[in-house]
C-alpha positions as CSV (number, residue, x, y, z in Angstrom):
1,M,119.3,84.0,92.9
2,I,122.8,83.6,91.7
3,G,122.8,81.2,88.8
4,E,119.1,81.5,88.2
5,A,118.0,82.3,84.7
6,I,116.8,85.8,84.1
7,P,113.3,85.8,82.6
8,D,113.0,87.2,79.0
9,P,111.4,90.6,79.4
10,D,109.3,89.8,76.3
11,S,107.9,86.7,77.8
12,K,104.7,86.6,79.9
13,V,106.2,86.3,83.3
14,T,103.0,87.5,85.0
15,D,99.6,88.0,83.5
16,P,99.0,91.8,84.0
17,E,95.4,91.1,84.7
18,R,96.5,89.4,87.9
19,I,98.0,92.6,89.3
20,S,95.5,94.1,91.6
21,E,97.5,97.0,93.0
22,Y,100.8,98.8,92.7
23,H,102.5,100.9,95.3
24,A,105.3,103.4,95.5
25,H,107.3,104.7,98.5
26,V,108.0,108.3,99.2
27,Y,111.3,108.6,101.1
28,Y,112.2,111.7,103.1
29,D,114.5,112.9,105.9
30,P,112.4,113.7,109.0
31,A,114.7,116.5,110.0
32,F,115.0,118.2,106.6
33,S,112.3,117.2,104.1
34,R,109.2,115.9,106.0
35,D,107.4,119.2,105.3
36,R,108.0,118.7,101.6
37,A,106.9,115.1,101.8
38,S,103.7,116.3,103.5
39,V,103.0,118.8,100.8
40,L,103.5,116.0,98.2
41,R,101.2,113.7,100.2
42,D,98.5,116.4,100.2
43,Q,98.9,116.8,96.5
44,I,98.6,113.1,95.9
45,A,95.4,112.9,98.0
46,S,93.9,115.8,96.0
47,A,94.9,114.8,92.5
48,F,94.4,111.0,93.0
49,P,91.6,110.4,95.5
50,E,91.5,106.7,94.6
51,A,95.1,106.2,95.8
52,R,95.6,105.0,99.4
53,L,98.2,106.7,101.5
54,G,100.0,104.6,104.1
55,R,101.2,105.7,107.6
56,W,104.1,107.9,108.1
57,H,107.3,106.0,109.1
58,D,109.8,108.5,110.5
59,Q,112.0,105.6,111.5
60,P,113.3,102.8,109.3
61,V,110.8,100.0,109.0
62,G,111.2,96.5,107.4
63,P,113.6,96.7,104.5
64,H,113.3,100.5,104.2
65,T,116.4,102.2,105.5
66,Q,115.0,105.6,105.7
67,A,111.8,107.4,106.6
68,M,108.9,106.9,104.2
69,Y,105.2,106.5,103.5
70,Q,103.6,104.3,100.9
71,V,101.2,105.2,98.2
72,A,99.0,102.3,96.9
73,F,96.9,102.5,93.8
74,P,95.0,100.5,91.3
75,P,96.6,99.4,88.0
76,A,94.4,101.8,86.0
77,L,96.0,104.7,87.8
78,L,99.6,103.7,87.0
79,P,100.0,105.6,83.6
80,R,98.8,108.9,85.2
81,L,100.1,108.7,88.8
82,L,103.6,107.4,88.2
83,P,104.8,110.1,85.7
84,W,103.0,112.8,87.8
85,L,104.7,111.5,91.0
86,I,108.2,111.4,89.4
87,S,107.9,114.9,87.9
88,T,106.3,116.5,91.0
89,A,108.7,114.9,93.4
90,L,111.7,116.1,91.4
91,A,110.4,119.6,90.9
């Protein structure tokens, strides 16, 4: 990575049509915020039924250093789900 050229953000690094799915991670503390993460999960399922909710991981898994679950969704959902998720999670 060090010494590699950084791609120009205006260049076509990846054809957007090739992206078949996005995902986000909802991080939480099992002892203090799992209930809130559960409410958010239920809201995601209700508001965005086309999103797929991953398993609960109350222990670190892979590169994730804290508890989390994944939300996978099609590209068409990105402009609606991402702003909603950010504003709802921060509320």
